[in-house]
C-alpha positions, 0 to 999 in steps of 0.5 A: 718514728716509722722505719722503712718497710723491710721487704721493699726494693733498695730505696734510691738515694733521691727518694731517701728524703721522702716521708714514710707512712705508717706502713713504712712506704715512702710517700711520693712527692705527688701524693695528697696528705689529709688532716681531719679529712681536709687537704694539708701540707706534705707530711702533715696528717695521713697520705692518701696514695690514691689522690694526687695533689692538684698543684703537683702536675703543673709544678712537675711540668713547669719546673721539670720535677720528678713525679716521685721524689720531686727533684729536678729531672735530667735529659732522660725521663721515665714514665711508669705505664701499663701495657695499654699505654705502651700501645697508645703512648698516652699517660695521665701522669708526668715523668720521673727519674729512672731509678724512682720509676723502677722503684715505683714499678717494683714496690707499689702494691698495686703495680707489683701484685697483679691480683690486687684491685684498686681501692676506690672506697670513698673516692667516687663519692668525693668525685661526685661531691666535687672534692676530687677530680678524675684523671684526665681523659678516660682512664682504665681502672683495672690492674694491668698485671704488668708495668713498663718503665718507658724511658725517653727524652721527650713528651708533649702535653695536650688536653683530651677532646673527651672524658675528664678535663685536665692534661695528658702526656704523649710519650716520645720515642723510647730509648729503653723500655723495662717491664715488671710484674710481681716486683721482678722482670716481666715475661713476654707472656705476662705482658701479652696477656695484659695487652690481649685482655685490655684491647677490648677496653681500648677498642670500646671508644673507637669507631669505624675502620680508620680507628681500627686501622690506627689501633692495629698500627699502634699495636704493631709498633708496640710489639718490638718494645716488649720483653724478648 
C-alpha cells in the first residue's frame, strides 16, 4: 500500500478518502484513470493527472461537487487559477472547497514549481486521434509561475465563441484571493512578473482599440487583488 508523500502540505480532511498514486500523491476526483490504455473507473489502473474524466465537469456543476475531493460544496467556492485568469476572470475548471484548492495550489508539482513545464507526451496525438479533448476555449499551456485561489459565492457557465468546444466558467466577485508560488505565499513581484509575461499571449487574440481598452480595464480591476 502506498503512503502519502511525506513532503506534501497537510492533507485536508475532505481529501483523505482519495486514492493515492504510486508516488504518494492524492488523486483528485476529476482525474481520469486508465487500464491498458483504456479509460476505467476511479482507482483502477493508473491515474493520468493531465486528463480530466469527461463526465466530471457536468457532475461537478449539476451536483455542486468539489472539483478536487468530489464532496458537496457550500456557499463559498474556490477556483485555482493563474494570474491571467484573475485578469479576464475566466477558467475552464469548476470550483473546489477552499482547503482543497489551497492544497492543490501548494502541492501540485506544476503549480508549485514555476520552472516545471507541462508534460504533453502522448497528449497531442490522442487529441488528434479524437481520444481526448482539449480544454474549452483557448488555454495558455505555459507554467504561470504563480497560482491564485479565488474564493467567491458565484460563477456562471458559458460556451466559448471560438477555440475548443465545451464550457467555461466566469468567476464571480472574489471575497478573498490567496496567492501562491513555490508552495508558499507569493510576493507581489512574482505575480506581476507572471502577468507581464502573459499579457502578450492574452492580447494575441484581441483586435481593435475597444478590445485593448477592455483588457486594460480588466488589468486595472485585477491590481487590487494582488498581494500587498
